[in-house]
N, C-alpha and C positions, 0 to 999 in steps of 0.2 A: 776149481780150487786144488791147491793153493795156488794164489797168485805171484806173480813174480815182480818184485820190490823195484820202480820204476829207476832206470839210469839217471839219474839228475844229479849224484853226489851229495855228500853229506857235510854239512857245515859243524855241526857241534852234535854230540851223542853221549850221554852218561849210560853205564851199564854196571847191573849189580846182580849177584846169586843172593836169592831171597831163599832163607830157610825156616823153618817150624820148628823151633825150641821152645820149651816152657822151662822157667826158672822158678822156682819157690823159695823165698827167703825167709828164714825164723824173725818174726820184729823182735825176738829175745836175744838170741845168740847171734845172729846174723849167718847161721851155717846156710849153705844154698844146696838145692837140690837141683841136678839138669836133667829133664827129658827131651832126648832127641828124636823128633817125630820123623815120618820118610820124606815129609815133603820140601821140595827145592825145585827152583825155578830161575831162571834167567828173567831181566826186567829191563827195561831201556828207556829212555827219552830221547827221541831223534829231532833236531832241528835241521830243514834243509836250507841249502843256501838262497837266497832271494833269485826269484825266478820270473821272466818275462812271460805273458799270457801264453805264450804259443809253448813254452818248455812246463807252464805248470798244469797244463790241459792234461797230460797223462797222468799226474798225480791226483789231481782231482777225480778223474775215472778210477783210478786204484783206491783209492779211499771210498769213495761211493759204493763202487763194486764191492767192498768188503762188507756192507752190510754192518757196519760195527761191529761187534763181537763176533757175529755169525761166522765169517770168512776167516782164511787164514793167509799168510803169506811168508814167503822163504826170504831170510836175510841173514847177514851176516855182517861184522865189522868189515869193512872194505880196506882196512891198513893191515889186515892179519894175513900176508902174502908169504908162502913160503916155497922154496926149492925142495922139502923133504920129499923121499917116496913115498909111493902108500905103501904102508904095511900091511898084513892082515892079523885078525886076532882069533888065537883059539877061544874055544867057548867059553862063556861067562853068564851067570845067573843074573837077574834083574834085581837090581839095586846094590850091584857089586861097584866097590871104588877102586878094583884092581882087575887087570886080566894080563895075560901073556900074549906075546908078540909070536906067532907062529912062522911071521917072516920078515927080513929087514929087521932081526932084533941086532942086527951091526951098527945100526945109525943111533949117534946119540940124541936126545931129546931135553931139551933145555927145558926147567919149569917154568910156566908160563906160555907154553905153544897151546895154541886152540888146534882142536880136531872136529870134524865130524863123523859121526858114526852112526847108521840108521838114521838119517836125515835129522839128528841132536847133536848139539854145540856142546863139548867139553875142553876142560883145560886141564893142562898136566901141570900135577901140585909138587912130582920131587924132579930133580933132576935124574934122566936117566942114561945111564954110561953107554957107549958102546959095547956089544956083547950079552948086556942084560936083557932080559927076556921080558920084565915086570915092568909094567906100565900104571901109575899111579894116577888119578884124575881125580876130578870132580866136575859136575854133580855123579851123583848115582847112576847107573845105567837105567836109562828110561825102559829099555825091554831086554829081554834075554839076547845074547850074541850065539850064533853058532858059526862054527869053524870057518875060515878062508874068507870073511866077510872084508871089504876094504877099508882102510881110514883115509879122509882127504884131509890133508893140511893145509893147502892153498886154497885162500877163500872160503873157509869152511861156512856153515850157514846153518841155521835151525829153522824149526816152524814157529810162526808168532801171530799173535791175533791181537787185535786192538785193547787197551786196557780199560773203554770205554765206548759207550753207544753213540754219545755226542761227540762228532771230529767236526773240526772246523778249519778255517784256514783265513788268512786276512788279505787285503786288497788294498793298495795305498793308491795315491792320485795319480803316478806316473806308471800305473798298472803293473806294480811290482808285487807279486805274490810271495806270502810267509807262510810255512808251514812248520807247524811244529806237534809231536803229539808220542803219546806214550805207549807202549806196548809189553807183553808179556809171552812168557814162551806158551805153546799151545801145549798142551799134555793128555 
């Protein structure tokens, strides 16, 4: 573990960042109090394209090999390609939402750029102009970062696990297989 996601393509994917936020509202004044807890994780539902029996074998083996929610796999959106060069990070504490780039600060990074750091997936939340060193991102850092750790922009991935122990697939009379499953970031 972790297993590699099979190379069969993605037909459809919905992805979200789930947060743990409590809101209390007064029934009399409608004033609210908001408390943001530390929890935040990526979640996704993935549908694979219709597969022949020969193509589906690797996916069946992958799903069964995960043993429900026990196993983990690496996965990222295959459309997030980039030609940005790797930067390195100065040190940052766990749960930080910004850090300083110690090299490559001359590169501009637009908001919405995904990156991988220490095997976790993050997204840039504010445009970073060239020659600015501070990078704003979400979700908060999963683990503390030491100086000179590389950032991956091209096909960034994270560690995932199935969101249910019960995983299945469909097969029709033409021996075409269909796979749809939900997964969550493994923290």
